[in-house]
N, C-alpha and C positions, 0 to 999 in steps of 0.2 A: 616313308610311312607316316601317316597322320596320327598324331597323339592327342589325347584329350587334355583339358586344362589341368594344370598342376594344382592339386588340392592344397598343398602347403602355401602356394602363392595366393590362392583364394582365401585361405584362413588368415594370412597376414594382412591382406587388403581389408577384410571384414573387421579384423581386430583393430586396425588403424582407425577405421571409422568409429568403432566403439570407444577407443581411447579419446578421440576428439569429443565425442558426446559426453563421456564421463568427465573430462576436464571442464567442459562448459557447465555441466550440472553442478559440479563441486564449487565452481566460482559463483554460480547463482545462489548456492546454499549459504554463502557468506553473508548475503544481504537478506536472505529469506530462510533462516534455519528451521522454521516450523512447517515448511511446505512438505506435506507427505508425498505429493506427486514427485518432487525432486528426489526425495529419499528412495522411493520405489524405483525410479529410473536408474539411479546409481546402483542400487542393489541388483537390478536385472542385468545391467551392463556387466557387472562383476560376475554374476552367475553365468552369463553366456560365455565370457572369456574363460572362466574356469572349466566349464563343460566342454567347450570347443578345444581348449588346450589339451585336455585329457584325451580327447578323441584323436587328435592329430599328433600325439606323442610328446607334447610339451608338458611333461609331468612337473617340472619345476614351477612353471606358470600356474598350473592347476593347484599345486600344493600351497604356493604363496598366496594366491588369490582367495583360496578357501578361508584363510584367516580374516582377510578383509571382508569377505562376504558375511562371515559370522558376525563381525562387528556391526555391519550395517543391518543385519537381521535384528540385532539388539536395538538399533535405532528405530527400525520399523515397529518394533513391539513397545516402544516407549521406555525401554530399560537403559538406554544410553543417550545422553543429550548430544546435540550437534554443537560442538565447540570449535573455536578457532584452531585449537591444537589438533582436533580430529581432522579438520579439513586440510591443514598443513600436512599431516601425516598421510592422508589419502592421496594428495597430489604427489608427494614423494613416492608413495607406493605405486601410483599409476605410471610414473616415469620408470620405476624399476621393472614393473610388469612388461612395459614396452621393450626394455632392453633384453629381457628374458626371451622375447619372441624374435626381435630383430637380430640379435647376436648372442645366442645362448652361451657360446664358449667364452665370450668376453664380458659377460655380466658380472658385476661386483656382488658376489654372494655374501660378503661380510656386510655390505650395505643393506642387503635384504634382511639379514639377521638383526641388524640394528633397528630397522623399521619395525620388525615384529616385536622387538623388546620395547620400543616406544608404545606400540599398540597395547601390549600387555600392561604397561604402566597406566595407560588411559583407562582400560577396562578395570584394572585393579583398583584405581582410584574411585571408580564408580561403585565397585563392590564394597570398598571400605566405607564410602559415604552411606551406602544403604545399610551397612552393618552397625551403624551407630545405635546405641541403646535408645529406646523410645522412653518418654516420660512414663512413670508408673501410673496405672489406672487407679483413680481414687475410689476404690470399692473395697469394702471390708471383706466380703465373701466373694471368691471368684465365681464368675458366671459359668454355667455348664457350656462346654464347647458345642458349637453348632455343627451338625454333621456336614462334612464337605461333599458337595455333589460329585458323583463319579464322572469321569470324562466321557464326553459324547464320542462315539465311534461311528464312522461311516463305512459302508460296504460298497465298494466300486467293482464293476467288471470292466476291464480295459482290454479292448481288442485293437491291435495295431499291426501294420505292415509297413516296413521301410521301402523306399524306392529300390528298384532292382540294382541300380548303379550306386547305391549308398556307400558300400564298402570301397568302391573305386575312388570315391571322393573323400575317403578317410573317416566315415562314420562307422564306429564299432558298436554293435547292439549290446554287447556285454555290460559296458558301463551304464547304459540306460536301464537294463534289468536290475543291476545292482542298486541303482538309485531308487527304483521302485521298491525293492526289498527294504531299503532304509526308511521307507515311510511307515512301515508297520508289518503286520502279518500278511504275507504274500505267497500265494500259490501260483506258479507259472507253468503254462502248458505250451509247448512248441508244436505247431502244425506242419507236417511234412508232406502233405498231399501234393503241393506244387513243385516239389523237388524233382527235376527230370532224371532220366537215366544217366548212368555214369558216362556213357559215350557223348551225351549231349550237354553235360553240365559245364557251366562256366565257373571256374574256381573263385573268380573275383566278384561274382554276382550274389545277391541276397534273395533266396527263394522262400525263406521261412516267414510265417506270421505267428503271432503269439496271443494268448489269452491269459490275463492276470486277474485273479480274484484277490482283492486287496481290502483288508480291514485296517482302518487308520483313524487317528484322531485329528489328522491334518485336513484342511479344506480342499476343495476341488482344485484351487489354484496351484497347489503343490504338485498335482499330477501334470498340469499344463507346463509348469516350470521344468519338469524333467525333459519334455520334448520341445522346449522353447526354441532351440536352434536347428531343429530338423522338421518342424511342423509343416513347413511349406512344401516339402517333398515326400509326404507320407500319408497313409490313411490311418486315422485315429477315431475310435468309437468308444465313448465312455458312458456306462450305464450306472446310475446311482440307485441302490435299493433303499428301503426304509432304514432309518438310523438304527444301529445296533448299540444298545446301552447295557453296560455291565453294572449290576447292583443299583438299579434305578431307584433313586430316593423318591419319597412321596411328593416332593415339590417340583414345580415345572423347571425344565432345563433352560439355561440361557442359550440364545442362538449363537451359532458359530460365526465369528467375524470373518467376512470375506471382502475382497476388493470390489467384486461385482455385487449388485443388489441380490439379496437373499432370494433364492428360488424355492417354490414350494416343493415339498418332498414328493417324489414320483412313486406311484404304486407299481407293483411288479408288472402290471399289464400295460403301463405307459410305454410309448415308443422310446427307443434308446436315444439319448442325447448324442448327436454325432457332430464331430468337428470336421467339417469338409476341408479338403485340401485347398489352400488359398494360393492364388496366383499372385506373384509379385507385380507391382505396377511397372517395373522395368526389368531389364536383364543386364548382367555384367558382361562387358565386352572388353577384350584385351586391347590395350592402347596400340599395339603393333597392327592389329587387324583394322582398327579405325584409321590409322595412318595410311595403310595400304588402300583403303577405300577412298580416302581423300586424293591419293596419288592417281587412282584410276579415274576419278571424276575430273581431275585436272587434265588428264590425257584426253578425256571425252570433250572437254571444252576446247582444247586445241584442235581436235579433229573436226568439231563443229565449225570452228572458225575457218578451217581449210575448206570445208564443204560449202560454206557461204561464199567464199571467194571463188570457188569453182562454179557455183550456180550463177554468180553475177556475170560470168563470161558467156552465158547462154540466155537467149530470150525465150525461156520456157516457163510459162506461168505455173504449170503443174509442179515443176521441179522447185521453183521458188516457194510455192505454197508448202511443199513438203519440208524444205529447209527451214522455213519459219516455224513449222510445227516441231521439228527436232530442236530448234533453238529454244522454244518455249519449254519443252520437256527437259532439256539439259539445264536450263536456268533453274527450273523448279527442283531438279535433282541436286544441283549445286547448293541451293539454299537449304534444302532438307538435310543434306549431308553435313553442311557447315553447322546447322543447328544442333546436330548430334554432339558436336565437339563443344558446344556452349554449355557452361556450368555457372551457377550463381556464385558471385564473389563472396557471399556471406560466409562460406566455409573458410575462406582465407582470412577474413576479418576476425573470425572467432579465435584463430590461433594466437592473435596478439593480445588477448585479454590477460593471459598468464604472463606474457612479457612485461606489460605495463604494470601489473600487480607486483611482480617480483622486483623489477628494477626500481620502481618508486619506493619500495620498502628499503632496498639497499642504499638508495641515495638519500634516505631520510625525508622524502617528499610525500605529499598527499596528492595523488593524481588519479583521475578516473578516465576511463575510455568509453566513449559513446560512438555509435555507428548509425548510418542510414544508407538506404539504397542497397541493402544486402541481396535483394532479388535481381540486381543487375547482372546480366550474363556476359561472359567473356570467354574467348577461346581457352580451352584447358591448358594448352601449351603456354599461352601468355600468363595465365594465373600461376602456373608452376614457376615461371621465371621471375615473377614479381615478388616472391616471398623475401628474398634477400634484400632487394632495394628498399622495400617497405620497412624491414627491420632496421636498416641503417637510418632511414628518415625518422622513424619513431624514436629510436635511441637518441638521435640528435635533438629531437624536441624535448625528450625527458631530461637530458643532461644540460643542454645549453638554453633551450627555450623557456622552460618553466622553472621559476625560482623556488627557493625554500619557503615553507609556510609563513614564517615571520616576515620575510621580505615581501611576499604577496600581500599580507595583511597590512603592512605599513604603507603599501601603495594603493590601498583602497580596494583590493581584490579579495575574493574568498580564499581561505587558506588552501582549499583543494583546487588544483588546476585541472584542466580538461584537455584531452586530446580527442579530436573528432575525426573519424574516418567516414568518408562518404563516396558513393559511386553513382554515376548517372550516364545515360546515353546522350550523345550530342552528334546527331547525324551518323556517319560511319565510324565514329570514334566513341571510346569510353573515357570519361573523365574520372579520375580517382584523386581525391583531395585529402591531405593530411593537415588539419588545422589545430593550432594550439593557442591558448589565451595567455601566453607567456610574455617575455620581455620584448619580443620583436628583434629584428636584425638592425644593427647599427652601421649605416653606410660609411661613416667616418672611420670607425674601427676597422672595417674591412679594407678600406682604401689604405689606411696606414700599414696594415699587415701586408697588403699586396705590394706596396712601394718598398717596404722593408725587405721582402724576399725577391725583389726585382721582377715581379710578375707584370707590373705596369710601370710606366715612366712617371716620375714625380710630376704632379700637376696635370696628368692626362685627363682630358675631358671625357668623363663616363657618366652615363645616367645611373640612377639608383638600381634600375633593373639589370644593367650590365654589371654593376658592382656585386649585386646579389649572386649572379651566375658565376662569379669568381670562386665561390665556395666549392664548385665542382672540379676545380683544378687539382691535379695530384699533389698531395702533401700540404695543401692549404688548410690552416686551422687558426681560429682566433682564440682558442682556449689558452688560458694562462698556465694551467696545470694539466698534466696527463693523468687520466683516471682509467680504471678498468673498463669503463663504458666508452669513452671517446677522448679525443684530444690529440691524436697522433696524425691527423690529416689524411687518414686512409678511410675509405668507406664511401664518401660522397662522390669521388671520382668513379668508383665502381657503380654507383647508382646511375651516373650519367652514361657510362659506357653501356650498361644493360638496357637502359631506356632507348638509347640510340640504336642498339642492335634489334630492338623490337619495333623500330621505325616510329618511335614516339618522341615526345618532347616534354619539357618541364617548364611550367610557369611558376613564378614566385611573386607573392604579394605579402608585404610586411610593413607594419607600422610600429614605430618605437612605443613601447609601453602597452601595446594592444595585443600583439601576437603575430603569427606568421601562418600563411597558407601556401602549401606547395601542391600544385595540381599536375598530375601526370596525364598527358593526352596520349592515348594508345589506340591502335587499330583494333577492330573487332576480331580480326583473324590474321594469321600469317601465311595462309596457304594460297588463297585466291582473292585478289582485290580488283576493284574497278580502277582503271588507269586512264590517263590522257595520253594518246599516242602522238608524238611530234616527230618532225624531221629536222635534223641538224646536219647540213652538208648532204652526204649520201647515206648517212646512217639514220636509223630510227630509234627513238628512246621513249620510255614510259615514265610519266610523272604520276605518282599516286594521287588519285582524284580527291582523296580526303584532304589533301593539303592545298588544292587549287581553289582560289577565290573567284578569279575572273580572268578573261583574256582580252587584251587590247591590241590595236594595230599600231605599229610604229611606222608612221609615214616618212617619206623621204625628207620633207621639210623638218619634221620633228627630230628625225635622226640626225640631221645636220646641226640642228640647234642644240641637241643634247650631247653631240659628240665631244668627248673629252671630259664629260662630267658623269655620264652614265646614270642619270636618275630622271624620273618622269614626274610631271605634275598631274596627279590623278585626283580630280575633285578637290583641289587645294591641299592635297597631301603629297609630300615629297617621298617618292618610292624609289630607292636605288635598284638597279638591275644589272645582271651579269650577261655579257655576250658569250653564250655557251660555245658558239662556233670558234671564236678566238681562244676561249679558255681551254677547249678540248684540242685546239690546234688541228682542226679538220679542214679539208678542202671540199669544194663543191660549187655548184652553180650559184651565182649571186641572186638573191631575192630582193627585188626592189620594194617589197612590202612585207618586211619581217613582222612577226607577232611577238608579243611579250605576255608570258603566262605569269600572273601574279599569284604568289603562294603566301600562305600565312605561317609564321613560325613564332616561337616563344619570344623572340627578340623583335618582332614586328613583321612588316610586309616587305617582300623582296620579289623582284621580277626576273624571269629567265627569258632572254631574247632567243627565239628559235626561228628557223626558216619557214616552217609550215606546221599548222595544227591539223593533224589527220582526223582525229575524232576519238571517241571513247573506246575502250578496249577491255574486255574481261582478261585479266592478267593472271596467269598461273605462274607463281614464283618458283624459279629454279635456282638453286644455290650455285655460286661460282666455284670453279675448281680451286684447289690449293695453290696453283700457280698464280692465280689472280687474287689471293687473299690479302695482298698489300694494297689493292685498289679500293680505297675506302669510300669513294664518292658514288659507288654503285652498290645497291643492296641485293642485287641478284639479276637474273635475266629471264626472259620469257620467249616462247616460240610463237611466231606470227602465223597467220593463215597460209602464207606462201612457203612456210618452212624456214624462213630466215629468223635470225635471233635479234631481239631488241633488248638493250640494257635498261634496267630500272634504276632511276635516279634516287639516291639517298639525299633527300632535301636538306636536312640539317648539316650533314657533312659536306655537301656540295657548297653550301653557303660559307661554312668555315674555310673550305678550300679557296673559295673566291675571295674571302677577306684577306687571306695570306697573299694571294697573287694579284690583288687589286686594292691598293691602298685607298683609292678613291671611294670604293664602297664602304670601307671602314670609317672614313672620315665624314661620310654623308650623314 
């Protein structure tokens, strides 16, 4: 039986987006505390979380958030200043609100009470400041008090109807009506004419519509705020009558402040102001459904390859034309489907602002975070798996890379250090760089530590690049002391393993006294890639095309000349290569003209000697079984057009495997 979307899951997903927005806004307010737009955005995020939480049964969230909402309402009205203490409190409150939604049973309620106590102290300090006695007026005779203008009241007629499936999705109309009553004098009429007979009624559907006559001193925006989180799926019509004023004084009234420009009062004969139902620019799709779609597109690509191979066995131009059309359509469908999974990386970058802010404060350092290329898109699965590696790299830069303010100043640098995150496209790859303007990496210190731990032999000839990559070895650390941030030698090896599992690589550039840049090279997607199909013996294999630079022919004369050394001279550059046939210990017919596929890695260029280059191939990646989980040199498998299986080479791990099994490659 098919079931609809889980409303609680939808609420949690939307709340998570609101929390990310709220955190970003609060961090922006630290540098721009007088920005009214930021204050209003924070207030609306809290208002939405409070209202949605109440509708979906998260009463603790609604109750707690109500206090924060009230505080920021005071900020909106200019009655409470934006201070560092208030922002610190709001960030802690945001974390507590998230815990109340993600794990209500495990939330620390004492922590919530402590936060509210701090909030009361901040508001109380404001009240105490405002209550200070003012200097006496130097007038002998008191002036007669000026009559205070009576408040302006507005009369609204509100007609609304919720979506019929609203209650199925967790929307309860009673809190909406109660919130309208809280705005002023309100008369509510429920219309029952659309309610079907008892036999036809759906107990979970909403058939009613309501008319509310409201007299309030609040602006029109207060009504919109009531329906803020259901406005997209309802019908709402608001008519404003002429202002209703009690005890009107003889002097003109001040206009009511509104966020939108003041609209002229409408006469009773004016047409009603109607808020049309707004369609969202996108729809929310469950990740499982999207993964299923990707799998089906992958199967379509495999079937299309089989159809092409079948058509090649017939000399039928009509069949070949049809196959070409199907190939075009399947290719466009593949690109469109893969595009659905692509999301901007900016949302991931935003999460690290709080990390840099809090850790720099804990370490006693002054460090700022800058970003660029936030619009660069990457596969959603890749972005999710990048979170932990980037945290390790950023923490490493904070702790080891950037020095204390006095140290930086003595070295002629600004007291505040900078970490810069950037993303850009480079062909079929995405490059993500983490750059700091800190101390840089010391090759001598890394070498000494590696020799001390037995990682390398004393006096071994290694380039700086090779020395830099030793930091990814398990347990390796040059830190003299262990802190709560880093120093135990765990973390960087996790980074390497994760990037390898994503079929990516890491480049390191570092200059002593200048800083360090670590660049992650990642494929755009993990589901379908373009590959180069090659033959080794009787078997066929796929090399990811993103790693391939060029293909050269290994002639008999050159093969004899290089035999025993296994490196080529390509345009005056020495390039080592692996003979995959002997490395894989496979048999097959000898090829007098083997080919060498030159691939690019973070450690330079390496060649793979193969028997034949078959051509490019759209590769649908299939995971290997648990039985083959210990085979690290293959990242997966794919099904070819004839139904046979081709293994996909994991280029970085294959090179590591070759270095272990071929000392000549390592010494080249």
